[in-house]
C-alpha positions as semicolon CSV with decimal commas, in nm:
position;residue;x (nm);y (nm);z (nm)
1;X;-5,310;0,233;-0,874
2;X;-5,086;-0,031;-1,035
3;X;-4,774;0,032;-1,161
4;X;-4,888;-0,071;-1,535
5;X;-5,160;0,166;-1,501
6;X;-4,901;0,386;-1,387
7;X;-4,669;0,327;-1,694
8;X;-4,957;0,315;-1,950
9;X;-5,050;0,707;-1,816
10;X;-4,686;0,838;-1,866
11;X;-4,663;0,657;-2,200
12;X;-4,983;0,809;-2,292
13;X;-4,873;1,223;-2,188
14;X;-4,509;1,098;-2,387
15;X;-4,687;1,035;-2,672
16;X;-4,938;1,350;-2,645
17;X;-4,656;1,541;-2,590
18;X;-4,511;1,418;-2,898
19;X;-4,806;1,471;-3,107
20;X;-4,831;1,833;-3,004
21;X;-4,431;1,917;-3,102
22;X;-4,546;1,714;-3,464
23;X;-4,798;1,963;-3,487
24;X;-4,577;2,232;-3,399
25;X;-4,351;2,096;-3,722
26;X;-4,583;2,062;-3,963
27;X;-4,696;2,408;-3,911
28;X;-4,361;2,568;-3,905
29;X;-4,291;2,411;-4,248
30;X;-4,610;2,507;-4,412
31;X;-4,581;2,853;-4,239
32;X;-4,890;2,844;-4,059
33;X;-4,987;2,990;-3,724
34;X;-4,811;2,812;-3,480
35;X;-5,042;2,601;-3,297
36;X;-5,085;2,666;-2,949
37;X;-4,840;2,476;-2,706
38;X;-5,007;2,225;-2,521
39;X;-4,948;2,229;-2,137
40;X;-4,777;1,882;-2,090
41;X;-4,936;1,650;-1,874
42;X;-4,768;1,576;-1,535
43;X;-4,567;1,298;-1,621
44;X;-4,535;1,044;-1,335
45;X;-4,158;0,933;-1,249
46;X;-4,136;0,560;-1,339
47;X;-4,149;0,342;-1,026
48;X;-3,747;0,185;-0,974
49;X;-3,828;-0,206;-1,091
50;X;-3,519;-0,473;-1,108
51;X;-3,452;-0,394;-1,423
52;X;-3,323;-0,101;-1,384
53;X;-3,117;-0,153;-1,113
54;X;-2,946;-0,413;-1,203
55;X;-2,850;-0,161;-1,496
56;X;-2,473;-0,141;-1,379
57;X;-2,389;-0,497;-1,334
58;X;-2,534;-0,539;-1,745
59;X;-2,287;-0,256;-1,847
60;X;-2,026;-0,420;-1,638
61;X;-2,112;-0,783;-1,797
62;X;-2,101;-0,588;-2,155
63;X;-1,739;-0,461;-2,066
64;X;-1,596;-0,791;-1,914
65;X;-1,740;-1,022;-2,211
66;X;-1,692;-0,786;-2,514
67;X;-1,482;-0,893;-2,771
68;X;-1,084;-0,715;-2,741
69;X;-0,963;-0,831;-3,061
70;X;-1,031;-0,645;-3,423
71;X;-1,339;-0,679;-3,556
72;X;-1,482;-0,944;-3,810
73;X;-1,509;-0,701;-4,110
74;X;-1,151;-0,570;-4,072
75;X;-1,026;-0,936;-4,034
76;X;-1,236;-1,053;-4,377
77;X;-1,141;-0,733;-4,579
78;X;-0,753;-0,850;-4,484
79;X;-0,802;-1,214;-4,548
80;X;-0,948;-1,106;-4,931
81;X;-0,691;-0,874;-4,990
82;X;-0,406;-1,135;-4,899
83;X;-0,593;-1,413;-5,122
84;X;-0,629;-1,181;-5,370
85;X;-0,239;-1,092;-5,383
86;X;-0,161;-1,444;-5,407
87;X;-0,368;-1,502;-5,708
88;X;-0,230;-1,205;-5,856
89;X;0,090;-1,324;-5,811
90;X;-0,004;-1,681;-5,962
91;X;-0,157;-1,564;-6,279
92;X;0,143;-1,349;-6,285
93;X;0,422;-1,610;-6,238
94;X;0,249;-1,838;-6,487
95;X;0,265;-1,556;-6,739
96;X;0,611;-1,562;-6,679
97;X;0,701;-1,942;-6,723
98;X;0,473;-1,930;-7,043
99;X;0,707;-1,624;-7,208
100;X;1,035;-1,824;-7,076
101;X;0,882;-2,157;-7,198
102;X;0,803;-2,021;-7,570
103;X;1,128;-1,773;-7,602
104;X;1,331;-2,085;-7,491
105;X;1,154;-2,254;-7,802
């Protein structure tokens, strides 16, 4: 039996188990008599592949190259608040200058 066939059979068994769960939940929500639990088919364990064996290496690489600084969202938020503060200060200085200019006339 090929690995692909085993994987397809395992996926089918999982899908059948999920459908049985949906049926039980629907029956429970509609207060109907619960459907008898289907006996799940024997799910063969997946064969180890090169991908599953390389997972520790992948986790190590993710930790190694993950960004260490603050998230971009925090930096953008801080920048926007800084620009707003500067713009507000310039407007306030402009109003103060106009007030002082008209007062001296």
